[in-house]
Backbone as CSV, one residue per row, in Angstrom:
resi,resn,N_x,N_y,N_z,CA_x,CA_y,CA_z,C_x,C_y,C_z
1,MET,25.509,-33.377,5.328,24.530,-32.414,4.994,23.150,-32.838,5.377
2,THR,22.505,-32.032,6.125,21.185,-32.381,6.673,20.088,-31.711,5.845
3,MET,19.053,-32.387,5.555,18.026,-31.824,4.768,16.808,-31.569,5.742
4,GLU,16.153,-30.426,5.578,14.975,-30.115,6.248,13.808,-31.036,5.783
5,PRO,12.920,-31.444,6.782,11.700,-32.108,6.272,10.910,-31.324,5.409
6,PRO,10.266,-31.812,4.391,9.559,-30.994,3.463,8.488,-30.052,4.078
7,TRP,7.919,-30.418,5.169,6.830,-29.550,5.747,7.399,-28.346,6.412
8,LEU,8.768,-28.293,6.699,9.365,-27.126,7.313,9.832,-26.173,6.196
9,THR,9.950,-26.571,4.937,10.428,-25.745,3.886,9.254,-24.978,3.205
10,CYS,9.600,-23.548,3.018,8.501,-22.739,2.412,8.420,-23.225,0.952
11,VAL,7.151,-23.137,0.467,6.979,-23.286,-0.927,6.511,-21.998,-1.514
12,ALA,7.398,-21.266,-2.213,7.074,-19.947,-2.721,6.270,-20.045,-3.918
13,TRP,5.177,-19.302,-4.111,4.391,-19.186,-5.161,5.081,-18.347,-6.289
14,SER,5.251,-18.879,-7.561,5.814,-18.144,-8.651,4.937,-17.678,-9.622
15,GLY,3.621,-17.781,-9.374,2.571,-17.357,-10.293,2.185,-15.904,-10.055
16,ARG,1.006,-15.580,-10.378,0.413,-14.285,-10.342,0.365,-13.805,-8.796
17,HIS,0.612,-12.496,-8.671,0.548,-11.907,-7.296,-0.380,-10.634,-7.398
18,ASP,-1.057,-10.385,-6.291,-1.885,-9.211,-6.212,-1.619,-8.647,-4.804
19,ALA,-1.155,-7.394,-4.731,-0.953,-6.737,-3.476,0.079,-7.554,-2.562
20,GLY,1.086,-8.188,-3.340,2.043,-8.943,-2.698,1.712,-10.275,-2.109
21,ARG,0.456,-10.725,-2.597,-0.027,-12.061,-2.113,-0.278,-12.946,-3.361
22,PRO,0.049,-14.275,-3.223,-0.157,-15.182,-4.334,-1.670,-15.381,-4.593
23,VAL,-2.012,-15.148,-5.838,-3.532,-15.327,-6.169,-3.625,-16.157,-7.404
24,LEU,-4.894,-16.803,-7.522,-5.363,-17.488,-8.720,-6.324,-16.531,-9.387
25,PRO,-6.160,-16.464,-10.738,-7.165,-15.603,-11.273,-8.529,-16.156,-11.256
26,GLY,-9.494,-15.240,-11.168,-10.878,-15.718,-11.118,-11.454,-15.888,-12.541
27,ALA,-12.708,-16.102,-12.632,-13.343,-16.291,-13.942,-13.289,-14.885,-14.682
28,LYS,-13.173,-15.024,-16.002,-13.226,-13.776,-16.821,-14.502,-13.507,-17.422
29,ARG,-15.025,-12.338,-17.466,-16.239,-11.973,-18.209,-15.996,-10.680,-18.882
30,ASN,-16.184,-10.701,-20.204,-15.851,-9.465,-21.068,-14.455,-9.075,-21.000
31,GLY,-13.540,-10.052,-20.830,-12.177,-9.687,-20.846,-11.583,-9.242,-19.490
32,LYS,-12.439,-9.092,-18.420,-12.067,-8.571,-17.126,-12.121,-9.729,-16.189
33,THR,-11.025,-9.680,-15.260,-11.084,-10.769,-14.137,-12.108,-10.340,-13.106
34,ARG,-12.963,-11.169,-12.731,-14.011,-10.723,-11.851,-13.587,-10.826,-10.301
35,SER,-12.844,-11.877,-10.150,-12.434,-12.125,-8.678,-11.139,-12.972,-8.651
36,THR,-10.288,-12.812,-7.591,-9.282,-13.612,-7.434,-9.310,-14.272,-6.093
37,LYS,-8.660,-15.445,-5.898,-8.563,-16.114,-4.702,-7.098,-16.282,-4.289
38,ARG,-6.814,-16.076,-2.930,-5.553,-16.357,-2.425,-5.204,-17.847,-2.600
39,VAL,-4.021,-18.113,-3.147,-3.664,-19.511,-3.408,-3.606,-20.323,-2.099
40,TYR,-2.958,-19.787,-1.074,-2.893,-20.470,0.187,-4.205,-20.767,0.926
41,LYS,-5.188,-19.841,0.629,-6.483,-20.035,1.102,-7.208,-21.179,0.447
42,VAL,-7.060,-21.253,-0.816,-7.621,-22.356,-1.667,-7.012,-23.648,-1.196
43,LEU,-5.701,-23.723,-1.072,-4.994,-25.052,-0.653,-5.423,-25.331,0.768
44,TRP,-5.620,-24.395,1.755,-6.059,-24.617,3.046,-7.495,-25.275,3.045
45,GLU,-8.344,-24.734,2.247,-9.722,-25.228,2.136,-9.773,-26.623,1.546
46,MET,-8.852,-26.904,0.610,-8.900,-28.178,0.038,-8.418,-29.258,1.052
47,GLY,-7.427,-28.902,1.952,-6.907,-29.843,2.871,-7.572,-29.770,4.304
48,ASN,-8.176,-28.695,4.654,-8.720,-28.519,6.014,-10.138,-28.178,6.112
49,GLY,-10.774,-27.813,5.029,-12.165,-27.252,4.993,-12.042,-25.731,5.093
50,SER,-13.214,-25.081,5.253,-13.217,-23.657,5.256,-12.586,-23.048,6.486
51,VAL,-12.023,-21.787,6.346,-11.449,-21.100,7.415,-12.585,-20.757,8.346
52,PRO,-12.361,-21.033,9.742,-13.445,-20.786,10.734,-13.922,-19.247,10.606
53,GLU,-15.181,-19.105,10.852,-15.780,-17.749,10.963,-15.013,-16.734,11.806
54,GLY,-14.766,-15.571,11.377,-13.968,-14.632,12.168,-12.552,-14.804,12.256
55,MET,-11.996,-15.713,11.503,-10.592,-16.103,11.525,-9.908,-15.676,10.207
56,SER,-8.660,-15.466,10.162,-7.853,-15.355,8.957,-6.615,-16.237,9.083
57,LEU,-6.070,-16.524,7.963,-4.884,-17.438,8.027,-3.654,-16.616,8.217
58,HIS,-2.768,-17.173,9.174,-1.547,-16.565,9.474,-0.360,-17.484,9.046
59,HIS,0.714,-16.847,8.394,1.821,-17.555,7.932,2.755,-17.609,9.116
60,THR,3.001,-18.814,9.679,3.953,-18.928,10.832,5.433,-18.674,10.402
61,CYS,5.620,-18.884,9.045,6.909,-18.583,8.552,7.236,-17.118,8.220
62,HIS,6.145,-16.264,8.282,6.228,-14.852,8.010,6.623,-14.577,6.671
63,ASN,6.336,-15.564,5.650,6.591,-15.365,4.131,5.220,-15.351,3.553
64,PRO,4.817,-14.074,3.055,3.459,-14.008,2.496,3.254,-14.796,1.074
65,TRP,4.461,-15.025,0.499,4.392,-15.782,-0.757,4.376,-17.328,-0.507
66,CYS,4.531,-17.756,0.648,4.502,-19.208,0.963,3.166,-19.802,0.829
67,ILE,3.012,-21.001,0.185,1.727,-21.617,-0.005,1.706,-23.005,0.816
68,GLN,2.767,-23.207,1.559,2.788,-24.485,2.344,1.718,-24.450,3.470
69,ILE,0.796,-25.382,3.379,-0.318,-25.286,4.256,0.087,-25.672,5.742
70,MET,1.245,-26.328,5.890,1.674,-26.569,7.221,2.231,-25.347,7.902
71,HIS,2.430,-24.255,7.095,2.872,-22.952,7.753,1.710,-21.975,8.070
72,LEU,0.496,-22.508,7.771,-0.696,-21.687,8.092,-1.425,-22.168,9.339
73,VAL,-1.860,-20.998,10.016,-2.643,-21.204,11.224,-3.871,-20.305,11.273
74,PRO,-5.008,-20.764,11.542,-6.115,-19.782,11.704,-6.044,-18.921,12.969
75,MET,-6.154,-17.666,12.749,-6.146,-16.717,13.929,-7.204,-15.691,13.853
76,THR,-7.584,-15.137,15.045,-8.501,-14.034,15.016,-7.734,-12.835,14.447
77,LYS,-8.447,-11.883,13.911,-7.883,-10.629,13.337,-7.027,-9.889,14.384
78,SER,-7.517,-9.861,15.646,-6.718,-9.185,16.683,-5.525,-9.949,16.972
79,ASP,-5.464,-11.229,17.143,-4.310,-12.035,17.409,-3.248,-11.859,16.205
80,HIS,-3.917,-11.876,14.987,-3.031,-11.734,13.793,-2.287,-10.403,13.773
81,SER,-3.006,-9.414,14.107,-2.238,-7.999,14.084,-1.349,-7.946,15.275
82,ARG,-1.578,-8.533,16.396,-0.692,-8.524,17.557,0.511,-9.251,17.203
83,GLU,0.344,-10.324,16.366,1.559,-11.145,15.960,2.512,-10.285,15.052
84,HIS,1.942,-9.404,14.361,2.702,-8.598,13.385,3.222,-7.181,13.970
85,THR,2.870,-6.945,15.283,3.285,-5.737,15.929,4.816,-5.926,16.228
86,PRO,5.631,-4.961,15.895,7.008,-5.097,16.169,7.341,-5.181,17.635
87,HIS,8.376,-5.856,17.971,8.912,-5.946,19.397,9.098,-4.550,19.877
88,PRO,8.714,-4.295,21.181,8.802,-2.878,21.751,10.347,-2.258,21.603
89,ASP,11.288,-3.142,21.670,12.628,-2.766,21.544,13.285,-2.988,20.188
90,TRP,12.485,-3.005,19.113,12.946,-3.377,17.857,14.130,-2.413,17.372
91,LYS,14.026,-1.144,17.636,15.094,-0.285,17.262,16.372,-0.533,18.127
92,ALA,16.175,-0.870,19.347,17.401,-1.148,20.197,18.168,-2.435,19.696
93,LEU,17.415,-3.334,18.945,18.027,-4.572,18.537,18.867,-4.387,17.201
94,ARG,18.676,-3.241,16.571,19.404,-3.002,15.318,20.976,-2.804,15.608
95,PRO,21.828,-3.493,14.844,23.196,-3.294,15.088,23.813,-2.181,14.255
96,HIS,23.104,-1.518,13.312,23.652,-0.402,12.599,22.645,0.726,12.533
97,CYS,23.058,1.958,12.264,22.106,3.079,12.021,21.597,2.934,10.641
98,PRO,20.619,3.709,10.182,20.061,3.656,8.861,21.177,3.892,7.785
99,GLN,22.232,4.629,7.972,23.177,4.783,7.024,24.242,3.662,6.922
100,GLY,24.176,2.711,7.900,25.048,1.530,7.883,26.189,1.631,8.862
101,HIS,26.343,2.727,9.706,27.437,2.811,10.732,27.077,1.924,11.844
102,PRO,28.126,1.178,12.465,27.774,0.269,13.463,27.390,1.059,14.818
103,TYR,26.486,0.452,15.496,26.137,0.943,16.873,26.986,0.263,17.838
104,ASP,28.208,0.693,17.972,29.179,0.048,18.894,29.472,1.123,19.967
105,GLU,30.248,0.738,20.997,30.579,1.579,22.151,31.218,2.939,21.695
106,ALA,32.031,2.931,20.634,32.731,4.121,20.286,31.908,4.959,19.390
107,ASN,30.921,4.475,18.584,30.226,5.171,17.681,28.723,5.417,18.156
108,THR,28.367,5.212,19.378,27.067,5.381,19.850,26.976,6.600,20.833
109,TYR,26.115,7.478,20.611,25.968,8.625,21.501,24.546,8.433,22.247
110,ILE,24.570,8.487,23.493,23.360,8.462,24.307,22.998,9.884,24.942
111,PRO,21.991,10.572,24.462,21.752,11.883,24.947,21.608,12.014,26.459
112,PRO,22.118,12.916,27.146,21.887,13.049,28.600,20.372,13.204,28.856
113,GLY,19.907,12.429,29.866,18.484,12.513,30.255,17.643,11.605,29.390
114,HIS,18.189,10.955,28.402,17.392,10.071,27.501,18.182,8.717,27.313
115,PRO,18.155,7.940,28.426,18.914,6.690,28.293,18.276,5.628,27.355
116,ASP,17.053,5.876,26.946,16.352,4.943,26.082,16.677,5.355,24.584
117,GLN,17.356,6.362,24.253,17.624,6.764,22.913,19.131,6.625,22.606
118,ARG,19.481,6.437,21.385,20.830,6.333,20.949,21.004,6.941,19.520
119,MET,22.091,7.577,19.320,22.354,8.231,18.047,23.782,7.750,17.510
120,CYS,23.849,7.849,16.281,25.173,7.410,15.576,26.055,8.685,15.598
121,ARG,27.273,8.543,16.211,28.203,9.701,16.312,28.617,10.125,14.926
122,THR,28.870,9.222,13.952,29.356,9.585,12.649,28.315,10.291,11.887
123,CYS,27.037,9.972,12.034,25.935,10.739,11.366,25.671,12.067,12.009
124,ARG,25.880,12.091,13.389,25.737,13.470,14.045,26.888,14.348,13.638
125,ARG,28.012,13.816,13.482,29.286,14.621,12.964,29.021,15.231,11.629
126,ILE,28.576,14.297,10.754,28.270,14.754,9.318,27.240,15.761,9.280
127,SER,26.151,15.542,10.097,25.036,16.595,10.173,25.507,17.914,10.681
128,SER,26.367,17.855,11.738,26.860,19.097,12.399,27.725,19.877,11.352
129,ARG,28.627,19.104,10.603,29.511,19.844,9.666,28.579,20.475,8.542
130,LEU,27.549,19.846,8.057,26.712,20.377,7.024,26.028,21.637,7.556
131,ARG,25.402,21.577,8.877,24.801,22.764,9.398,25.827,23.915,9.549
132,TYR,26.940,23.656,9.943,28.046,24.636,10.096,28.411,25.245,8.770
133,ARG,28.462,24.465,7.724,28.883,24.952,6.337,27.706,25.894,5.859
134,GLU,26.441,25.443,6.055,25.358,26.213,5.583,25.281,27.535,6.335
135,ARG,25.390,27.544,7.702,25.490,28.687,8.494,26.631,29.749,7.946
136,ARG,27.750,29.267,7.742,28.897,30.041,7.294,28.511,30.669,5.908
137,SER,27.851,29.820,4.993,27.535,30.286,3.739,26.553,31.430,3.731
138,ARG,25.568,31.212,4.628,24.450,32.334,4.857,25.152,33.609,5.376
139,GLN,26.071,33.444,6.314,26.711,34.655,6.843,27.543,35.407,5.806
140,GLN,28.334,34.704,4.954,29.093,35.248,3.976,28.261,35.922,2.882
141,THR,27.151,35.346,2.572,26.301,36.047,1.543,25.400,37.160,2.161
142,GLY,25.297,37.162,3.488,24.498,38.223,4.056,23.070,37.716,4.350
143,ARG,22.731,36.513,4.063,21.371,35.988,4.381,21.280,35.665,5.812
144,THR,20.129,35.843,6.514,20.018,35.445,7.840,18.900,34.485,8.060
145,THR,18.034,34.192,6.955,16.988,33.165,7.131,17.542,31.827,6.869
146,PRO,17.038,30.870,7.497,17.485,29.452,7.252,17.166,28.882,5.949
């Protein structure tokens, strides 16, 4: 059994969170918390000094609860948002449709004229049956509006 070096392992904060980020409570005045600080930012400043002007800390592990300072890198805000932009083909990389049916050769429909799109045949079949039943039901009751 091989063990990962400790600097590669995420250290998840189990304390207080605010907006999905680990925070330390600020000083209290009149029973209200005045401010909070991100735990990973406090630890970064203790080990590396302040974060450079115009930069924010990026988790290279992509785990926002991680407080391991070896997983933090200062980045400009534009580089940080570019890092979190999904891959252009992120939908094409999914192995299943949103309902969990596999995107395999037998279950994948590619519409004519749209080679960049794909649809789940099982979901299309279910949707088509529902539309047919609704249409039949409306015809039998005499309704014509959808």
